[in-house]
N, C-alpha and C positions, 0 to 999 in steps of 0.2 A: 511587487509585481513588476516584471520587466516591460519595457516599451513594446507595444504591439503595433506594428505597421499595418495599416489597413489598405485594402486593395484599391480604393478610390478616394479622392478628396472631395467628392460632392455629396457624401452621405450626411444627413442631418444628425445633430445631437439634440435629444429631446429633454427639455427641462420642465419640471412641474414642482409645485409645492402645496402644502396644506391639504393633503388628501384626507387626513383625519379619519382613517379607517376605524370603524367601530360597529357594534351591533345595532339593530333597530332600523327604522325607516331611513334615518340619515346615513347609516352605514351602508344601506343598499344603494343609495345615491352615490356615495363615495366609491363603492366598489364598481358601479357602472361607469363612472368617470375614469377611474384608474384602468379598467379593462379597455376602454376606448383609447387611452393614451398608449398602452402597451400594444394594442392591435395596430395603431398607426405606426408605431416604431417598427413593428415586425413587417408591416406592409412596405414601408419605405427603407427597410434595411438600415436602420439608424446605426451610427457609430456607437452610440451609448444612450442610455436613458438615465437621467440624473434627477433624484429626488432632492429638492433644496430645503427639506425640513418638514417636520410634523406629518410624517407618513401615517402615524397612528395618533389616536387620541387615548393616551394611556389611562386616563381616568375611567374610560368606558371599554377598555380592550378585553376581549375574551379570545378563545381559541379559533372561532370561525374567521375573523378577519386575518389572523396570522396564516391559517390554512389557505385562505383565498390568495393572499399575497404570495405564498410559497408556490402555489400552482402557476401564477403569472411568472415568477422567477424561473420556474422549471421550463416554461415556454421560451423565455429569453435565453436560457442556457442552451437549450436544444438548437437554437439558431445562432449561438455565439455572439449575442448582443449584450455587452456589459451593462451592469446596473450599479450605479454609484449612489450613495446617500450621504446626507448631512443630517445630524440629529437636531431636531428642533426642541423647543421647551416642552412639548407634549410627549416626546418619546425618548426621554433620557434614562430609561431603564438600564441597570447595570447587571449583566451585560445587555447590550441593546438587542432586541429580538430581530430586527432586520439582519443583523450580523450572524444570526443563527443559521441562515441559509448560505451555503458555500458560494453561490453566485453573486450575492450582494456584497459590494466592496465599499468600505467607508472612504469618504472623500476628505475627512477631517485632517487638516494639516498636510494635504497632498495637492498636487497640481494636475489638472486635467488639461491636456493640450488638444485644441480643436482648431485646425488650420493654423492661422497666425495668432490665434488667441490662446492665452494661458489663464486658466481659472483656478484660483486657490480656494479650497473648501475649509470652513471653520464651523464646527458644531456650535450650538447655542452656548453662550457664555453669560453668566450673571453680569450685570452692568459693572459691578466693582472689579470683576476679573477681566473684562474686555480690554482695557488699556494694556495690561501685561500680556495678554494673548496676542495682541497686535504688535507689541514690542518684540515678541519672540519670532515674528516672521523674518525669514531671511530676506535680504534685498532681492526683489523680484519685480518683473514687469507684469506679473499676472494680475488679472482682475480678481478682486476679493469677493467670494460668495459666502455669505453667512446667513443664518436663518433669522436673525433679529436685526431689523433695520430701524425700528422705532426708537426715538430718542427718550426712552423712559427706563426706569429701573423696575424690573419685575422680580423683586427679591424672592418671592415665594414660588415663582414659576407658574403662576395661574394663567398667564397670558393677558392679564389686565393690570391697569394701574389701580392700586387700592390704597386705602388709608395708610399713611406712613411711608409710601413709596414716592420719592420725589423725582421730578423730571431732570434728565441730564442729557447733554449733547455728546457726552463722552462715548456713547455707544451708537452714534449715527454713522451709518455706512451706506454707500451707494453701490449699485450693481450696474455694470456696463457689459453687454454682450454684443459684439459686432459681427461675429462670424460663427459658423457651425460646421466647418469642414476640416479635415486633416487627420491627425494622429491622436489617439488616446493613450496616455502614459501615466505612470505613477510618479 
């Protein structure tokens, strides 16, 4: 995707995480929250909306949450507000269903530029793979945005530390966002 210069530098970039779209009463709550986030982004003409992981809850995912998300993405596309996503440990389907919509763009191993800030996206990585993924990063001054910041190994991807999964600091990462204006690019 080529750089897209935006007309103004004072438009916000909207970040959210852990929507966990699914069916049932919890899914309705998640849909309501996500609809509010998108409505705010539309109202304020956001530069972009960024899902920082776990958009869905794969264990409970059916067609209704996907259809709901695609309707929201259609609204963003109509207003030309980009939508970027990072895959969390709950939405690692191959291929990922957010990527099935043409407007949703993966942020994995890409840089989002917002004003003077550069944010690098990295999908969920098993703890044993994270050091190698970080080693593959090119020298950059970008802030690293990944979905897992907890210092534990979640070998089976359940989202919890379970018997046999030992704690490790190798996958501890911090996120720093200091500005939300500027240019969005790949």
